[in-house]
Biotite code that builds the C-alpha atoms (Angstrom):
import biotite.structure as struc

atoms = struc.array([
    struc.Atom([0.060, 0.276, -0.044], chain_id="A", res_id=1, res_name="MET", atom_name="CA", element="C"),
    struc.Atom([1.360, 3.230, -1.129], chain_id="A", res_id=2, res_name="GLU", atom_name="CA", element="C"),
    struc.Atom([1.182, 6.392, 1.090], chain_id="A", res_id=3, res_name="GLN", atom_name="CA", element="C"),
    struc.Atom([-0.295, 9.295, -0.382], chain_id="A", res_id=4, res_name="SER", atom_name="CA", element="C"),
    struc.Atom([1.539, 12.562, -1.022], chain_id="A", res_id=5, res_name="SER", atom_name="CA", element="C"),
    struc.Atom([-0.173, 14.348, 2.180], chain_id="A", res_id=6, res_name="SER", atom_name="CA", element="C"),
    struc.Atom([0.534, 11.526, 4.367], chain_id="A", res_id=7, res_name="GLU", atom_name="CA", element="C"),
    struc.Atom([4.294, 11.252, 3.162], chain_id="A", res_id=8, res_name="LYS", atom_name="CA", element="C"),
    struc.Atom([4.320, 15.061, 4.243], chain_id="A", res_id=9, res_name="GLN", atom_name="CA", element="C"),
    struc.Atom([2.750, 14.488, 7.385], chain_id="A", res_id=10, res_name="SER", atom_name="CA", element="C"),
    struc.Atom([5.107, 11.777, 8.306], chain_id="A", res_id=11, res_name="ARG", atom_name="CA", element="C"),
    struc.Atom([8.145, 13.787, 7.400], chain_id="A", res_id=12, res_name="ILE", atom_name="CA", element="C"),
    struc.Atom([6.949, 16.919, 9.438], chain_id="A", res_id=13, res_name="ARG", atom_name="CA", element="C"),
    struc.Atom([6.464, 14.589, 12.351], chain_id="A", res_id=14, res_name="LYS", atom_name="CA", element="C"),
    struc.Atom([10.131, 13.036, 11.947], chain_id="A", res_id=15, res_name="GLN", atom_name="CA", element="C"),
    struc.Atom([11.531, 16.707, 11.386], chain_id="A", res_id=16, res_name="PHE", atom_name="CA", element="C"),
    struc.Atom([9.613, 17.842, 14.579], chain_id="A", res_id=17, res_name="ASP", atom_name="CA", element="C"),
    struc.Atom([10.818, 14.865, 16.520], chain_id="A", res_id=18, res_name="SER", atom_name="CA", element="C"),
    struc.Atom([14.524, 15.584, 15.406], chain_id="A", res_id=19, res_name="PHE", atom_name="CA", element="C"),
    struc.Atom([14.296, 19.130, 16.390], chain_id="A", res_id=20, res_name="CYS", atom_name="CA", element="C"),
    struc.Atom([12.813, 18.298, 19.793], chain_id="A", res_id=21, res_name="LYS", atom_name="CA", element="C"),
    struc.Atom([15.640, 15.865, 20.485], chain_id="A", res_id=22, res_name="THR", atom_name="CA", element="C"),
    struc.Atom([18.241, 18.096, 19.192], chain_id="A", res_id=23, res_name="LEU", atom_name="CA", element="C"),
    struc.Atom([17.059, 21.139, 21.463], chain_id="A", res_id=24, res_name="LEU", atom_name="CA", element="C"),
    struc.Atom([16.972, 18.894, 24.362], chain_id="A", res_id=25, res_name="LYS", atom_name="CA", element="C"),
    struc.Atom([20.506, 17.673, 23.931], chain_id="A", res_id=26, res_name="ASN", atom_name="CA", element="C"),
    struc.Atom([21.847, 21.290, 23.335], chain_id="A", res_id=27, res_name="GLU", atom_name="CA", element="C"),
    struc.Atom([20.039, 22.253, 26.565], chain_id="A", res_id=28, res_name="MET", atom_name="CA", element="C"),
    struc.Atom([21.866, 18.966, 28.375], chain_id="A", res_id=29, res_name="ILE", atom_name="CA", element="C"),
    struc.Atom([25.305, 20.527, 26.974], chain_id="A", res_id=30, res_name="ASP", atom_name="CA", element="C"),
    struc.Atom([24.266, 23.851, 27.972], chain_id="A", res_id=31, res_name="TYR", atom_name="CA", element="C"),
    struc.Atom([23.735, 22.836, 31.536], chain_id="A", res_id=32, res_name="GLU", atom_name="CA", element="C"),
    struc.Atom([27.002, 20.763, 31.716], chain_id="A", res_id=33, res_name="ARG", atom_name="CA", element="C"),
    struc.Atom([28.988, 23.621, 30.498], chain_id="A", res_id=34, res_name="GLU", atom_name="CA", element="C"),
    struc.Atom([27.253, 25.808, 33.167], chain_id="A", res_id=35, res_name="ARG", atom_name="CA", element="C"),
    struc.Atom([27.695, 23.463, 35.937], chain_id="A", res_id=36, res_name="SER", atom_name="CA", element="C"),
    struc.Atom([31.276, 23.210, 35.085], chain_id="A", res_id=37, res_name="TYR", atom_name="CA", element="C"),
    struc.Atom([31.820, 26.802, 34.993], chain_id="A", res_id=38, res_name="ARG", atom_name="CA", element="C"),
    struc.Atom([30.334, 27.169, 38.257], chain_id="A", res_id=39, res_name="LEU", atom_name="CA", element="C"),
    struc.Atom([32.687, 24.698, 39.840], chain_id="A", res_id=40, res_name="LYS", atom_name="CA", element="C"),
    struc.Atom([35.701, 25.963, 38.293], chain_id="A", res_id=41, res_name="HIS", atom_name="CA", element="C"),
    struc.Atom([35.651, 29.523, 37.425], chain_id="A", res_id=42, res_name="GLU", atom_name="CA", element="C"),
    struc.Atom([35.394, 32.909, 39.615], chain_id="A", res_id=43, res_name="VAL", atom_name="CA", element="C"),
    struc.Atom([34.317, 36.508, 38.823], chain_id="A", res_id=44, res_name="SER", atom_name="CA", element="C"),
    struc.Atom([36.980, 38.954, 39.264], chain_id="A", res_id=45, res_name="PHE", atom_name="CA", element="C"),
    struc.Atom([34.446, 40.810, 41.794], chain_id="A", res_id=46, res_name="SER", atom_name="CA", element="C"),
    struc.Atom([34.434, 37.817, 44.076], chain_id="A", res_id=47, res_name="GLU", atom_name="CA", element="C"),
    struc.Atom([38.377, 37.409, 44.421], chain_id="A", res_id=48, res_name="LEU", atom_name="CA", element="C"),
    struc.Atom([39.930, 38.953, 47.527], chain_id="A", res_id=49, res_name="THR", atom_name="CA", element="C"),
    struc.Atom([42.382, 41.867, 47.489], chain_id="A", res_id=50, res_name="GLN", atom_name="CA", element="C"),
    struc.Atom([45.206, 39.420, 48.195], chain_id="A", res_id=51, res_name="GLU", atom_name="CA", element="C"),
    struc.Atom([44.267, 37.128, 45.391], chain_id="A", res_id=52, res_name="GLU", atom_name="CA", element="C"),
    struc.Atom([44.072, 40.102, 43.016], chain_id="A", res_id=53, res_name="LEU", atom_name="CA", element="C"),
    struc.Atom([47.447, 41.211, 44.226], chain_id="A", res_id=54, res_name="SER", atom_name="CA", element="C"),
    struc.Atom([48.998, 37.836, 43.589], chain_id="A", res_id=55, res_name="ARG", atom_name="CA", element="C"),
    struc.Atom([47.692, 37.950, 40.001], chain_id="A", res_id=56, res_name="MET", atom_name="CA", element="C"),
    struc.Atom([49.160, 41.465, 39.047], chain_id="A", res_id=57, res_name="THR", atom_name="CA", element="C"),
    struc.Atom([52.406, 42.121, 37.194], chain_id="A", res_id=58, res_name="ASN", atom_name="CA", element="C"),
    struc.Atom([54.182, 45.505, 37.151], chain_id="A", res_id=59, res_name="THR", atom_name="CA", element="C"),
    struc.Atom([56.517, 46.258, 34.526], chain_id="A", res_id=60, res_name="ASP", atom_name="CA", element="C"),
    struc.Atom([59.906, 47.810, 35.339], chain_id="A", res_id=61, res_name="GLU", atom_name="CA", element="C"),
    struc.Atom([61.943, 49.510, 32.779], chain_id="A", res_id=62, res_name="TYR", atom_name="CA", element="C"),
    struc.Atom([65.776, 50.112, 32.786], chain_id="A", res_id=63, res_name="ILE", atom_name="CA", element="C"),
    struc.Atom([65.131, 53.774, 31.861], chain_id="A", res_id=64, res_name="VAL", atom_name="CA", element="C"),
    struc.Atom([64.114, 54.333, 35.273], chain_id="A", res_id=65, res_name="GLU", atom_name="CA", element="C"),
    struc.Atom([67.232, 52.848, 36.697], chain_id="A", res_id=66, res_name="SER", atom_name="CA", element="C"),
    struc.Atom([71.286, 53.079, 36.358], chain_id="A", res_id=67, res_name="GLU", atom_name="CA", element="C"),
    struc.Atom([72.977, 50.000, 35.117], chain_id="A", res_id=68, res_name="VAL", atom_name="CA", element="C"),
    struc.Atom([76.626, 49.399, 35.760], chain_id="A", res_id=69, res_name="PHE", atom_name="CA", element="C"),
    struc.Atom([79.090, 46.412, 33.814], chain_id="A", res_id=70, res_name="ARG", atom_name="CA", element="C"),
    struc.Atom([81.180, 44.582, 36.262], chain_id="A", res_id=71, res_name="VAL", atom_name="CA", element="C"),
    struc.Atom([82.776, 41.456, 35.359], chain_id="A", res_id=72, res_name="LEU", atom_name="CA", element="C"),
    struc.Atom([80.635, 40.717, 32.450], chain_id="A", res_id=73, res_name="ASP", atom_name="CA", element="C"),
    struc.Atom([77.560, 41.067, 34.608], chain_id="A", res_id=74, res_name="TYR", atom_name="CA", element="C"),
    struc.Atom([74.875, 44.184, 34.242], chain_id="A", res_id=75, res_name="ASP", atom_name="CA", element="C"),
    struc.Atom([74.110, 45.353, 37.649], chain_id="A", res_id=76, res_name="VAL", atom_name="CA", element="C"),
    struc.Atom([70.829, 47.443, 37.944], chain_id="A", res_id=77, res_name="GLU", atom_name="CA", element="C"),
    struc.Atom([70.743, 50.277, 40.455], chain_id="A", res_id=78, res_name="VAL", atom_name="CA", element="C"),
    struc.Atom([67.188, 51.217, 40.803], chain_id="A", res_id=79, res_name="LYS", atom_name="CA", element="C"),
    struc.Atom([67.881, 53.924, 43.558], chain_id="A", res_id=80, res_name="ASP", atom_name="CA", element="C"),
    struc.Atom([68.580, 57.397, 41.402], chain_id="A", res_id=81, res_name="GLU", atom_name="CA", element="C"),
    struc.Atom([70.620, 58.789, 44.273], chain_id="A", res_id=82, res_name="LEU", atom_name="CA", element="C"),
    struc.Atom([72.789, 55.601, 44.812], chain_id="A", res_id=83, res_name="ILE", atom_name="CA", element="C"),
    struc.Atom([73.222, 55.316, 41.115], chain_id="A", res_id=84, res_name="GLY", atom_name="CA", element="C"),
    struc.Atom([74.418, 58.849, 40.890], chain_id="A", res_id=85, res_name="GLU", atom_name="CA", element="C"),
    struc.Atom([76.742, 58.606, 43.768], chain_id="A", res_id=86, res_name="ALA", atom_name="CA", element="C"),
    struc.Atom([78.498, 55.369, 42.393], chain_id="A", res_id=87, res_name="LEU", atom_name="CA", element="C"),
    struc.Atom([79.368, 57.229, 39.335], chain_id="A", res_id=88, res_name="LYS", atom_name="CA", element="C"),
    struc.Atom([81.964, 59.235, 41.441], chain_id="A", res_id=89, res_name="TYR", atom_name="CA", element="C"),
    struc.Atom([83.673, 56.251, 42.688], chain_id="A", res_id=90, res_name="LEU", atom_name="CA", element="C"),
    struc.Atom([86.933, 54.824, 41.142], chain_id="A", res_id=91, res_name="PRO", atom_name="CA", element="C"),
    struc.Atom([86.021, 51.942, 39.011], chain_id="A", res_id=92, res_name="GLU", atom_name="CA", element="C"),
    struc.Atom([87.835, 49.358, 41.427], chain_id="A", res_id=93, res_name="LYS", atom_name="CA", element="C"),
    struc.Atom([85.888, 50.708, 44.467], chain_id="A", res_id=94, res_name="LYS", atom_name="CA", element="C"),
    struc.Atom([82.752, 51.073, 42.303], chain_id="A", res_id=95, res_name="ARG", atom_name="CA", element="C"),
    struc.Atom([82.835, 47.178, 41.476], chain_id="A", res_id=96, res_name="ASN", atom_name="CA", element="C"),
    struc.Atom([83.523, 46.086, 44.835], chain_id="A", res_id=97, res_name="VAL", atom_name="CA", element="C"),
    struc.Atom([80.532, 47.718, 46.326], chain_id="A", res_id=98, res_name="ILE", atom_name="CA", element="C"),
    struc.Atom([78.382, 46.579, 43.264], chain_id="A", res_id=99, res_name="LEU", atom_name="CA", element="C"),
    struc.Atom([79.366, 43.044, 43.626], chain_id="A", res_id=100, res_name="LEU", atom_name="CA", element="C"),
    struc.Atom([78.961, 43.121, 47.369], chain_id="A", res_id=101, res_name="SER", atom_name="CA", element="C"),
    struc.Atom([75.690, 44.638, 47.944], chain_id="A", res_id=102, res_name="PHE", atom_name="CA", element="C"),
    struc.Atom([73.959, 43.917, 44.749], chain_id="A", res_id=103, res_name="PHE", atom_name="CA", element="C"),
    struc.Atom([75.484, 40.389, 43.539], chain_id="A", res_id=104, res_name="MET", atom_name="CA", element="C"),
    struc.Atom([75.604, 39.340, 47.059], chain_id="A", res_id=105, res_name="ASP", atom_name="CA", element="C"),
    struc.Atom([79.035, 38.429, 46.598], chain_id="A", res_id=106, res_name="MET", atom_name="CA", element="C"),
    struc.Atom([81.453, 37.442, 49.611], chain_id="A", res_id=107, res_name="THR", atom_name="CA", element="C"),
    struc.Atom([84.975, 39.459, 49.991], chain_id="A", res_id=108, res_name="ASP", atom_name="CA", element="C"),
    struc.Atom([86.693, 36.059, 49.208], chain_id="A", res_id=109, res_name="THR", atom_name="CA", element="C"),
    struc.Atom([84.685, 35.636, 46.102], chain_id="A", res_id=110, res_name="GLU", atom_name="CA", element="C"),
    struc.Atom([85.129, 39.351, 44.935], chain_id="A", res_id=111, res_name="ILE", atom_name="CA", element="C"),
    struc.Atom([88.709, 39.030, 45.634], chain_id="A", res_id=112, res_name="ALA", atom_name="CA", element="C"),
    struc.Atom([88.960, 35.655, 43.453], chain_id="A", res_id=113, res_name="LYS", atom_name="CA", element="C"),
    struc.Atom([87.315, 37.433, 40.626], chain_id="A", res_id=114, res_name="HIS", atom_name="CA", element="C"),
    struc.Atom([89.359, 40.469, 40.913], chain_id="A", res_id=115, res_name="MET", atom_name="CA", element="C"),
    struc.Atom([92.554, 38.829, 41.625], chain_id="A", res_id=116, res_name="ASN", atom_name="CA", element="C"),
    struc.Atom([93.110, 40.726, 44.584], chain_id="A", res_id=117, res_name="LEU", atom_name="CA", element="C"),
    struc.Atom([93.618, 39.862, 48.460], chain_id="A", res_id=118, res_name="VAL", atom_name="CA", element="C"),
    struc.Atom([90.588, 39.674, 50.424], chain_id="A", res_id=119, res_name="ARG", atom_name="CA", element="C"),
    struc.Atom([91.782, 42.253, 53.010], chain_id="A", res_id=120, res_name="SER", atom_name="CA", element="C"),
    struc.Atom([92.300, 44.894, 50.226], chain_id="A", res_id=121, res_name="THR", atom_name="CA", element="C"),
    struc.Atom([88.662, 44.109, 49.009], chain_id="A", res_id=122, res_name="ILE", atom_name="CA", element="C"),
    struc.Atom([87.634, 44.684, 52.676], chain_id="A", res_id=123, res_name="HIS", atom_name="CA", element="C"),
    struc.Atom([89.120, 47.761, 52.806], chain_id="A", res_id=124, res_name="HIS", atom_name="CA", element="C"),
    struc.Atom([87.918, 49.046, 49.523], chain_id="A", res_id=125, res_name="HIS", atom_name="CA", element="C"),
    struc.Atom([84.370, 48.011, 50.527], chain_id="A", res_id=126, res_name="ARG", atom_name="CA", element="C"),
    struc.Atom([84.916, 50.195, 53.975], chain_id="A", res_id=127, res_name="VAL", atom_name="CA", element="C"),
    struc.Atom([86.293, 53.128, 52.429], chain_id="A", res_id=128, res_name="SER", atom_name="CA", element="C"),
    struc.Atom([83.914, 53.062, 49.360], chain_id="A", res_id=129, res_name="SER", atom_name="CA", element="C"),
    struc.Atom([81.019, 53.261, 51.993], chain_id="A", res_id=130, res_name="LEU", atom_name="CA", element="C"),
    struc.Atom([82.354, 56.235, 53.566], chain_id="A", res_id=131, res_name="GLN", atom_name="CA", element="C"),
    struc.Atom([82.780, 57.790, 50.380], chain_id="A", res_id=132, res_name="ALA", atom_name="CA", element="C"),
    struc.Atom([79.385, 56.861, 48.990], chain_id="A", res_id=133, res_name="LEU", atom_name="CA", element="C"),
    struc.Atom([77.966, 58.624, 52.459], chain_id="A", res_id=134, res_name="LYS", atom_name="CA", element="C"),
    struc.Atom([79.751, 61.636, 51.828], chain_id="A", res_id=135, res_name="LYS", atom_name="CA", element="C"),
    struc.Atom([79.108, 61.908, 47.867], chain_id="A", res_id=136, res_name="ILE", atom_name="CA", element="C"),
    struc.Atom([75.470, 61.174, 48.643], chain_id="A", res_id=137, res_name="MET", atom_name="CA", element="C"),
    struc.Atom([75.154, 64.020, 51.049], chain_id="A", res_id=138, res_name="GLU", atom_name="CA", element="C"),
    struc.Atom([76.716, 66.462, 48.873], chain_id="A", res_id=139, res_name="GLY", atom_name="CA", element="C"),
    struc.Atom([74.364, 65.442, 46.007], chain_id="A", res_id=140, res_name="ILE", atom_name="CA", element="C"),
    struc.Atom([71.588, 65.772, 48.634], chain_id="A", res_id=141, res_name="ARG", atom_name="CA", element="C"),
    struc.Atom([72.754, 69.452, 49.912], chain_id="A", res_id=142, res_name="ASN", atom_name="CA", element="C"),
    struc.Atom([72.924, 70.496, 46.111], chain_id="A", res_id=143, res_name="ASP", atom_name="CA", element="C"),
    struc.Atom([69.295, 69.079, 45.529], chain_id="A", res_id=144, res_name="GLU", atom_name="CA", element="C"),
    struc.Atom([67.948, 71.194, 48.310], chain_id="A", res_id=145, res_name="ASN", atom_name="CA", element="C"),
    struc.Atom([69.493, 74.485, 47.450], chain_id="A", res_id=146, res_name="LYS", atom_name="CA", element="C"),
])
């Protein structure tokens, strides 16, 4: 028995209707699954504490804002403007001792080894350099206050 044209169309419409309903139902299930996952694993920025937000921040630091000295194939960055300016006035050996000691955290023995000097000479350079730096920095501050 052959179906009439109108019966075929009706059957096709019902099949299409069923297909669309199934499709929409599955889409809703996928949407709810995705939404549930996001609720469990994602947090809005407004819900974060200040501490959590601060851990996520990053501040760019540019060399333009600091002074860079070359010591024993190292680039030593001095961020404090006053110290950077004062270091320029020291003789190279004394400046290198200060930079290696305070900015590269080297011991007198390590510095002596790198500079081919005696440890006591490095100690003397460091102590006298610190005294000289203090005087230079005071002089720079006084010039700025005038």
